PANUGU-250933 format. One record per residue (C-alpha): residue number from 1; chain; x negated, y negated, z. Coordinates in nm, 3 decimals, decimal comma, padded with zeros to 5 digits. Layout:
BEGIN
i|ch|c1|c2|c3
NUM|A|X|Y|Z $
...
This chain:
BEGIN
i|ch|c1|c2|c3
1|A|-03,285|-03,201|05,610 $
2|A|-03,520|-02,910|05,594 $
3|A|-03,462|-02,618|05,358 $
4|A|-03,201|-02,365|05,475 $
5|A|-02,831|-02,351|05,577 $
6|A|-02,687|-02,669|05,726 $
7|A|-02,339|-02,761|05,852 $
8|A|-02,192|-03,092|05,743 $
9|A|-01,916|-03,239|05,959 $
10|A|-01,689|-03,386|05,697 $
11|A|-01,556|-03,657|05,689 $
12|A|-01,791|-03,787|05,957 $
13|A|-02,095|-03,666|05,753 $
14|A|-02,158|-03,645|05,383 $
15|A|-02,445|-03,583|05,137 $
16|A|-02,587|-03,926|05,061 $
17|A|-02,836|-03,802|04,795 $
18|A|-03,113|-03,563|04,710 $
19|A|-03,487|-03,637|04,718 $
20|A|-03,725|-03,422|04,514 $
21|A|-04,068|-03,353|04,660 $
22|A|-04,211|-03,246|04,328 $
23|A|-04,500|-03,444|04,178 $
24|A|-04,379|-03,697|03,924 $
25|A|-04,571|-03,897|03,664 $
26|A|-04,519|-04,258|03,573 $
27|A|-04,682|-04,392|03,252 $
28|A|-04,758|-04,765|03,241 $
29|A|-04,891|-04,979|02,954 $
30|A|-05,065|-05,308|03,031 $
31|A|-05,216|-05,584|02,813 $
32|A|-05,524|-05,740|02,975 $
33|A|-05,807|-05,976|02,883 $
34|A|-06,169|-05,899|02,956 $
35|A|-06,444|-06,134|03,066 $
36|A|-06,567|-06,171|02,707 $
37|A|-06,218|-06,287|02,595 $
38|A|-06,112|-05,959|02,437 $
39|A|-05,751|-05,846|02,463 $
40|A|-05,695|-05,475|02,509 $
41|A|-05,413|-05,234|02,581 $
42|A|-05,461|-05,016|02,889 $
43|A|-05,253|-04,703|02,953 $
44|A|-05,226|-04,576|03,312 $
45|A|-05,068|-04,258|03,446 $
46|A|-04,953|-04,257|03,811 $
47|A|-04,885|-03,917|03,968 $
48|A|-04,689|-03,942|04,292 $
49|A|-04,446|-03,752|04,516 $
50|A|-04,223|-03,814|04,815 $
51|A|-04,379|-03,743|05,154 $
52|A|-04,196|-03,451|05,315 $
53|A|-04,249|-03,608|05,659 $
54|A|-04,095|-03,939|05,552 $
55|A|-03,792|-03,834|05,349 $
56|A|-03,571|-04,091|05,522 $
57|A|-03,803|-04,380|05,431 $
58|A|-03,852|-04,257|05,072 $
59|A|-03,475|-04,252|05,017 $
60|A|-03,362|-04,565|05,200 $
61|A|-03,664|-04,797|05,180 $
62|A|-03,679|-04,864|04,804 $
63|A|-03,405|-04,881|04,549 $
64|A|-03,650|-04,837|04,259 $
65|A|-03,990|-04,691|04,349 $
66|A|-04,099|-04,689|03,984 $
67|A|-04,058|-05,063|03,945 $
68|A|-04,248|-05,119|04,268 $
69|A|-04,543|-04,908|04,145 $
70|A|-04,540|-05,075|03,803 $
71|A|-04,560|-05,421|03,961 $
72|A|-04,852|-05,329|04,187 $
73|A|-05,035|-05,147|03,904 $
74|A|-05,011|-05,449|03,673 $
75|A|-05,124|-05,678|03,955 $
76|A|-05,431|-05,465|04,027 $
77|A|-05,531|-05,430|03,660 $
78|A|-05,483|-05,797|03,573 $
79|A|-05,690|-05,903|03,873 $
80|A|-05,973|-05,654|03,811 $
81|A|-06,027|-05,628|03,434 $
82|A|-06,074|-06,005|03,364 $
83|A|-06,385|-05,992|03,585 $
84|A|-06,553|-05,730|03,365 $
85|A|-06,680|-05,727|03,008 $
86|A|-06,546|-05,482|02,754 $
87|A|-06,850|-05,258|02,778 $
88|A|-06,826|-05,256|03,158 $
89|A|-06,459|-05,160|03,141 $
90|A|-06,539|-04,856|02,927 $
91|A|-06,828|-04,763|03,154 $
92|A|-06,633|-04,812|03,482 $
93|A|-06,306|-04,631|03,412 $
94|A|-06,352|-04,398|03,710 $
95|A|-06,420|-04,679|03,958 $
96|A|-06,124|-04,882|03,827 $
97|A|-05,895|-04,579|03,862 $
98|A|-06,024|-04,518|04,217 $
99|A|-05,956|-04,878|04,321 $
100|A|-05,609|-04,857|04,172 $
101|A|-05,539|-04,532|04,358 $
102|A|-05,644|-04,681|04,692 $
103|A|-05,435|-04,995|04,644 $
104|A|-05,122|-04,806|04,540 $
105|A|-05,155|-04,536|04,803 $
106|A|-05,200|-04,789|05,082 $
107|A|-04,895|-04,983|04,968 $
108|A|-04,657|-04,693|04,892 $
109|A|-04,731|-04,484|05,203 $
110|A|-04,518|-04,713|05,419 $
111|A|-04,222|-04,636|05,194 $
112|A|-04,262|-04,258|05,216 $
113|A|-04,449|-04,195|04,889 $
114|A|-04,793|-04,044|04,837 $
115|A|-05,003|-04,130|04,530 $
116|A|-05,187|-03,820|04,416 $
117|A|-05,377|-03,954|04,115 $
118|A|-05,412|-04,282|03,925 $
119|A|-05,568|-04,224|03,583 $
120|A|-05,674|-04,462|03,307 $
121|A|-05,577|-04,254|03,007 $
122|A|-05,639|-04,503|02,727 $
123|A|-05,831|-04,827|02,668 $
124|A|-05,751|-04,962|02,324 $
125|A|-05,896|-05,298|02,210 $
126|A|-05,795|-05,469|01,889 $
127|A|-05,883|-05,286|01,567 $
128|A|-06,107|-05,571|01,450 $
129|A|-06,290|-05,566|01,783 $
130|A|-06,343|-05,192|01,754 $
131|A|-06,473|-05,234|01,400 $
132|A|-06,712|-05,508|01,514 $
133|A|-06,843|-05,288|01,795 $
134|A|-06,901|-05,006|01,550 $
135|A|-07,085|-05,242|01,313 $
136|A|-07,306|-05,367|01,597 $
137|A|-07,398|-05,013|01,694 $
138|A|-07,456|-04,918|01,330 $
139|A|-07,686|-05,221|01,286 $
140|A|-07,888|-05,114|01,589 $
141|A|-07,923|-04,763|01,451 $
142|A|-08,027|-04,894|01,109 $
143|A|-08,286|-05,122|01,272 $
144|A|-08,429|-04,825|01,461 $
145|A|-08,438|-04,611|01,146 $
146|A|-08,623|-04,869|00,929 $
147|A|-08,973|-04,791|01,072 $
148|A|-08,917|-04,419|01,024 $
149|A|-08,797|-04,474|00,666 $
150|A|-09,098|-04,697|00,593 $
151|A|-09,332|-04,433|00,736 $
152|A|-09,170|-04,168|00,516 $
153|A|-09,206|-04,388|00,205 $
154|A|-09,570|-04,452|00,298 $
155|A|-09,643|-04,080|00,328 $
156|A|-09,465|-04,017|-00,001 $
157|A|-09,674|-04,282|-00,179 $
158|A|-09,995|-04,144|-00,027 $
159|A|-09,912|-03,791|-00,136 $
160|A|-09,825|-03,910|-00,487 $
161|A|-10,153|-04,102|-00,509 $
162|A|-10,348|-03,799|-00,387 $
163|A|-10,170|-03,578|-00,639 $
164|A|-10,240|-03,824|-00,922 $
165|A|-10,607|-03,845|-00,822 $
166|A|-10,638|-03,466|-00,808 $
167|A|-10,466|-03,433|-01,146 $
168|A|-10,696|-03,694|-01,301 $
169|A|-11,000|-03,520|-01,151 $
170|A|-10,899|-03,181|-01,285 $
171|A|-10,816|-03,335|-01,623 $
172|A|-11,163|-03,491|-01,636 $
173|A|-11,325|-03,160|-01,543 $
174|A|-11,134|-02,991|-01,825 $
175|A|-11,237|-03,256|-02,078 $
176|A|-11,601|-03,232|-01,965 $
177|A|-11,599|-02,856|-02,006 $
178|A|-11,436|-02,893|-02,348 $
179|A|-11,699|-03,143|-02,465 $
180|A|-11,976|-02,926|-02,328 $
181|A|-11,853|-02,622|-02,518 $
182|A|-11,810|-02,829|-02,835 $
183|A|-12,165|-02,958|-02,803 $
184|A|-12,291|-02,608|-02,739 $
185|A|-12,113|-02,481|-03,050 $
186|A|-12,260|-02,763|-03,257 $
187|A|-12,611|-02,679|-03,134 $
188|A|-12,566|-02,313|-03,218 $
189|A|-12,426|-02,402|-03,560 $
190|A|-12,718|-02,629|-03,637 $
191|A|-12,965|-02,364|-03,526 $
192|A|-12,805|-02,101|-03,746 $
193|A|-12,810|-02,335|-04,048 $
194|A|-13,171|-02,440|-03,993 $
195|A|-13,279|-02,075|-03,996 $
196|A|-13,194|-02,049|-04,368 $
197|A|-13,480|-02,056|-04,623 $
198|A|-13,307|-02,275|-04,878 $
199|A|-13,350|-02,634|-04,762 $
200|A|-13,101|-02,774|-05,013 $
201|A|-12,829|-02,533|-04,912 $
202|A|-12,908|-02,593|-04,546 $
203|A|-12,885|-02,968|-04,590 $
204|A|-12,551|-02,949|-04,772 $
205|A|-12,408|-02,705|-04,520 $
206|A|-12,528|-02,920|-04,233 $
207|A|-12,365|-03,225|-04,387 $
208|A|-12,039|-03,037|-04,445 $
209|A|-12,048|-02,903|-04,092 $
210|A|-12,101|-03,247|-03,947 $
211|A|-11,815|-03,384|-04,157 $
212|A|-11,590|-03,104|-04,034 $
213|A|-11,686|-03,159|-03,672 $
214|A|-11,639|-03,533|-03,704 $
215|A|-11,297|-03,481|-03,865 $
216|A|-11,200|-03,243|-03,585 $
217|A|-11,304|-03,494|-03,321 $
218|A|-11,115|-03,769|-03,501 $
219|A|-10,796|-03,561|-03,512 $
220|A|-10,842|-03,474|-03,143 $
221|A|-10,861|-03,843|-03,060 $
222|A|-10,541|-03,914|-03,254 $
223|A|-10,364|-03,624|-03,082 $
224|A|-10,481|-03,748|-02,741 $
225|A|-10,360|-04,102|-02,812 $
226|A|-10,021|-03,974|-02,927 $
227|A|-09,987|-03,741|-02,627 $
228|A|-10,076|-04,012|-02,377 $
229|A|-09,823|-04,250|-02,532 $
230|A|-09,554|-03,983|-02,506 $
231|A|-09,637|-03,919|-02,141 $
232|A|-09,624|-04,289|-02,066 $
233|A|-09,277|-04,313|-02,224 $
234|A|-09,153|-04,011|-02,025 $
235|A|-09,291|-04,144|-01,696 $
236|A|-09,140|-04,486|-01,765 $
237|A|-08,796|-04,334|-01,833 $
238|A|-08,812|-04,126|-01,515 $
239|A|-08,916|-04,428|-01,306 $
240|A|-08,692|-04,687|-01,468 $
241|A|-08,525|-04,764|-01,134 $
242|A|-08,859|-04,835|-00,971 $
243|A|-08,944|-05,207|-00,972 $
244|A|-09,319|-05,143|-00,952 $
245|A|-09,324|-04,933|-01,270 $
246|A|-09,558|-05,091|-01,525 $
247|A|-09,432|-05,141|-01,881 $
248|A|-09,556|-04,906|-02,151 $
249|A|-09,792|-05,024|-02,426 $
250|A|-09,836|-04,906|-02,785 $
251|A|-10,157|-04,885|-02,993 $
252|A|-10,123|-04,924|-03,370 $
253|A|-10,403|-04,766|-03,581 $
254|A|-10,449|-04,750|-03,955 $
255|A|-10,500|-04,378|-04,015 $
256|A|-10,653|-04,241|-04,339 $
257|A|-10,890|-03,945|-04,394 $
258|A|-11,145|-04,178|-04,559 $
259|A|-11,195|-04,342|-04,220 $
260|A|-11,388|-04,038|-04,099 $
261|A|-11,640|-04,064|-04,380 $
262|A|-11,680|-04,438|-04,326 $
263|A|-11,758|-04,375|-03,959 $
264|A|-12,006|-04,100|-04,058 $
265|A|-12,184|-04,329|-04,306 $
266|A|-12,209|-04,602|-04,044 $
267|A|-12,356|-04,363|-03,786 $
268|A|-12,601|-04,222|-04,043 $
269|A|-12,721|-04,569|-04,138 $
270|A|-12,782|-04,650|-03,772 $
271|A|-12,987|-04,335|-03,720 $
272|A|-13,188|-04,394|-04,037 $
273|A|-13,258|-04,761|-03,962 $
274|A|-13,316|-04,707|-03,590 $
275|A|-13,664|-04,856|-03,606 $
276|A|-13,542|-05,192|-03,747 $
277|A|-13,323|-05,449|-03,566 $
278|A|-12,970|-05,368|-03,666 $
279|A|-12,649|-05,551|-03,603 $
280|A|-12,391|-05,292|-03,514 $
281|A|-12,080|-05,319|-03,726 $
282|A|-11,740|-05,328|-03,569 $
283|A|-11,600|-04,983|-03,637 $
284|A|-11,246|-05,094|-03,565 $
285|A|-11,265|-05,349|-03,847 $
286|A|-11,383|-05,072|-04,078 $
287|A|-11,085|-04,870|-03,976 $
């Protein structure tokens, strides 16, 4: 009956039941197998209502409309999903829901029900399958990132090499300037000593000056060797995780002040006997 006041002729007439025309929702869970032999749980929500123009059919045609819709939904899903792979199922949710809506609506209209929406709310494969899919995608991403990482490492190595070369160049320029100034100071010292009138005093002062300069150079060499060894140890400790790091080496020298004078005597003998064939002595053995 339509909304409003109605007269019931009792006992010839009675109220057989009430039919709601509100939209109802039916939630269905289904276990299906995909084309790639993967089992998954699919959740479907069916939103339906009784057709106001077919109230008689909706009340008297079916004893349980919900069971009828559940049976047809399971039949549609289990005949459609096994033809598709798991990736296709995720990508074709809208088309699957549309096919399900058409099938249900065409079947339930004859019984006085209208299907408003058929929604696939959840597609849940096995946890191990989900983990495998995530690992496959992660492996693809890692494979794509390897060339970029290699390019970054290459640029880093190039920049480090350029920095090392620039540092070595500047270090060499500094050493050259230092040696040039030392040589210039020695020349000026020798000139000032040669200007004296007393030859004996000049000779002794020149000898003392040369001894002092040679001692200074000798100590500079020792300091340089010690400093370079320390730097090598520090760089090795900072790069101990690097497989390409070369091992450090140590140089053992016998150090005594008399070594300077032995070197000076050897150099003097070579200058004095420059005109004769001379076999140069091994200075390291003298040390």
